[in-house]
C-alpha positions as CSV (number, residue, x, y, z in Angstrom):
1,X,21.7,92.4,-27.0
2,X,19.5,91.0,-29.8
3,X,19.7,87.6,-31.4
4,X,21.7,88.9,-34.4
5,X,24.4,90.2,-32.0
6,X,24.4,86.9,-30.1
7,X,25.1,85.1,-33.4
8,X,27.9,87.5,-34.3
9,X,29.5,87.0,-30.9
10,X,29.2,83.3,-31.3
11,X,30.9,83.4,-34.7
12,X,33.7,85.5,-33.3
13,X,34.3,83.0,-30.5
14,X,34.2,80.1,-32.9
15,X,36.7,81.8,-35.2
16,X,39.0,82.5,-32.2
17,X,38.7,78.8,-31.1
18,X,39.4,77.7,-34.7
19,X,42.6,79.7,-35.0
20,X,43.9,79.4,-31.4
21,X,45.6,75.9,-31.8
22,X,47.7,76.9,-34.8
23,X,51.3,77.6,-34.2
24,X,51.7,80.0,-37.1
25,X,50.4,80.7,-40.5
26,X,49.3,77.5,-42.2
27,X,50.7,78.7,-45.5
28,X,54.2,78.7,-43.9
29,X,53.8,75.2,-42.4
30,X,56.7,72.9,-43.4
31,X,56.1,69.4,-44.9
32,X,57.2,68.0,-41.6
33,X,54.6,70.0,-39.7
34,X,51.9,69.1,-42.2
35,X,52.9,65.4,-41.9
36,X,52.7,65.6,-38.1
37,X,49.3,67.3,-38.1
38,X,48.0,64.5,-40.4
39,X,49.5,61.9,-38.1
40,X,47.8,63.5,-35.1
41,X,44.4,63.5,-36.8
42,X,44.8,59.8,-37.9
43,X,45.8,58.9,-34.3
44,X,42.7,60.7,-32.9
45,X,40.5,58.9,-35.4
46,X,42.0,55.5,-34.6
47,X,41.6,56.1,-30.8
48,X,38.0,57.3,-31.3
49,X,37.1,54.3,-33.4
50,X,38.7,51.9,-30.8
51,X,36.7,53.7,-28.0
52,X,33.5,53.5,-30.1
53,X,34.0,49.8,-30.8
54,X,34.5,49.1,-27.1
55,X,31.3,50.8,-25.9
56,X,29.2,49.8,-29.0
57,X,30.8,46.6,-30.6
58,X,28.2,46.5,-33.5
59,X,29.6,49.9,-34.7
60,X,32.6,48.1,-36.1
61,X,30.5,46.2,-38.7
62,X,28.5,49.4,-39.5
63,X,31.8,51.3,-40.2
64,X,33.5,48.6,-42.2
65,X,30.4,47.8,-44.3
66,X,29.7,51.5,-45.1
67,X,30.8,53.4,-48.2
68,X,32.8,55.5,-45.9
69,X,33.1,57.3,-42.6
70,X,34.4,60.4,-40.9
71,X,35.8,61.0,-37.5
72,X,36.0,64.4,-35.7
73,X,37.2,65.7,-32.4
74,X,35.5,68.9,-31.1
75,X,36.3,71.4,-28.4
76,X,33.6,74.0,-27.6
77,X,33.0,76.8,-25.2
78,X,29.8,78.7,-24.3
79,X,29.9,81.9,-22.3
80,X,26.5,83.4,-21.4
81,X,24.7,84.1,-24.7
82,X,27.1,83.0,-27.3
83,X,29.4,80.0,-27.9
84,X,31.2,78.1,-30.5
85,X,33.6,75.4,-31.1
86,X,36.1,74.0,-33.6
87,X,37.4,70.6,-34.5
88,X,39.4,68.6,-36.9
89,X,38.8,65.2,-38.5
90,X,39.3,62.9,-41.4
91,X,36.9,61.3,-43.9
92,X,37.8,57.9,-45.3
93,X,36.3,56.3,-48.5
94,X,36.2,52.5,-47.6
95,X,36.4,51.5,-51.3
96,X,39.3,53.6,-52.4
97,X,40.9,54.2,-49.0
98,X,41.2,57.9,-49.9
99,X,41.6,60.2,-46.9
100,X,40.3,63.7,-46.8
101,X,41.3,65.9,-43.9
102,X,38.5,68.2,-42.7
103,X,37.6,70.9,-40.2
104,X,34.4,71.8,-38.4
105,X,33.2,75.0,-36.8
106,X,30.2,75.3,-34.5
107,X,28.1,78.4,-33.5
108,X,25.6,78.4,-30.6
109,X,23.2,81.1,-29.3
110,X,21.2,81.0,-26.1
111,X,22.0,81.3,-22.4
112,X,24.6,78.9,-21.0
113,X,28.1,78.5,-19.6
114,X,30.5,75.6,-20.0
115,X,33.1,73.8,-21.9
116,X,32.5,70.6,-23.8
117,X,34.6,68.0,-25.6
118,X,33.2,65.2,-27.8
119,X,34.1,62.9,-30.7
120,X,31.9,62.3,-33.7
121,X,31.8,59.3,-36.0
122,X,29.8,59.8,-39.2
123,X,28.9,56.7,-41.2
124,X,27.7,56.9,-44.8
125,X,25.9,54.0,-46.3
126,X,26.3,55.2,-49.9
127,X,28.9,56.9,-51.9
128,X,26.7,59.9,-52.9
129,X,26.3,61.1,-49.3
130,X,30.0,60.5,-48.5
131,X,31.0,62.5,-51.6
132,X,28.6,65.3,-50.8
133,X,29.9,65.5,-47.2
134,X,33.5,65.7,-48.4
135,X,33.3,67.8,-51.5
136,X,30.4,70.2,-50.8
137,X,30.7,70.4,-47.0
138,X,27.8,69.9,-44.7
139,X,25.9,72.0,-42.3
140,X,23.9,70.7,-39.4
141,X,21.4,73.4,-38.6
142,X,20.4,74.6,-35.2
143,X,16.9,73.1,-35.7
144,X,18.4,69.6,-36.5
145,X,17.0,66.7,-34.5
146,X,18.2,63.2,-34.5
147,X,16.6,60.0,-33.2
148,X,18.9,57.6,-31.4
149,X,18.5,54.0,-32.0
150,X,17.4,52.2,-28.9
151,X,19.8,49.5,-27.6
152,X,19.0,46.2,-29.3
153,X,17.3,47.9,-32.2
154,X,18.7,49.2,-35.4
155,X,21.1,46.2,-35.9
156,X,24.6,47.4,-36.7
157,X,23.6,51.0,-36.0
158,X,22.4,50.5,-32.4
159,X,23.6,53.6,-30.4
160,X,23.8,55.8,-33.5
161,X,21.6,58.7,-34.5
162,X,19.9,58.8,-37.9
163,X,20.7,62.2,-39.4
164,X,19.1,61.4,-42.8
165,X,18.4,58.1,-44.7
166,X,21.7,56.3,-44.9
167,X,23.6,58.7,-42.8
168,X,24.4,57.8,-39.2
169,X,26.2,59.6,-36.4
170,X,27.8,58.2,-33.2
171,X,28.5,60.9,-30.7
172,X,31.0,60.0,-27.9
173,X,31.4,62.0,-24.7
174,X,33.5,61.3,-21.6
175,X,30.5,59.3,-20.3
176,X,30.1,57.1,-23.4
177,X,27.6,57.4,-26.3
178,X,25.4,60.5,-26.2
179,X,21.7,59.9,-27.2
180,X,21.0,63.4,-28.3
181,X,22.6,65.6,-31.0
182,X,24.6,68.4,-29.5
183,X,26.6,69.2,-32.7
184,X,24.0,71.7,-34.0
185,X,24.8,74.8,-35.9
186,X,28.0,73.0,-37.2
187,X,29.7,73.4,-40.6
188,X,32.0,70.7,-42.0
189,X,34.5,71.5,-44.7
190,X,37.8,70.4,-46.2
191,X,41.1,71.4,-44.5
192,X,42.9,73.2,-47.4
193,X,46.3,73.1,-45.6
194,X,46.3,69.3,-45.1
195,X,44.8,68.1,-48.4
196,X,47.6,69.5,-50.6
């Protein structure tokens, strides 16, 4: 199998993971189902932020002082040469309090086996980056690298990874904060069903 076929297999797995949790066609979802899905995403985001603030108290100031933030929950799987994952989340504009429900899909290539779950908290220091993330979607490429701020350095962003100037990422695993970026090859985009 060549690299191109590995990537195709990864995309197929990611798509299967992305559609697996749905209980039927999203177009046929009732208002009650949509409201419940929104409530579930909000609860996940609140739980994730509470957990982040417990392991990294300075993150609370970073999130509250930012232009906005986004919180995602991801589930991924890798089987031999291909893997993928999917997730859901919410982006919040701190100034307007506007919520945008979002999705993410991840594709991986390379040898491996395993299942991973993690939570991501994106922090945007300026409105331009937040708007770009929400309205244009973002893609974190496979070649992306991120430098973690050492404990005691970086002020409010201690424990976060600098993705680009003014954009920070906290990645939580079951063990706490991760100091390396594992959300590579990931696309973020609006959830059309929940933003109606």
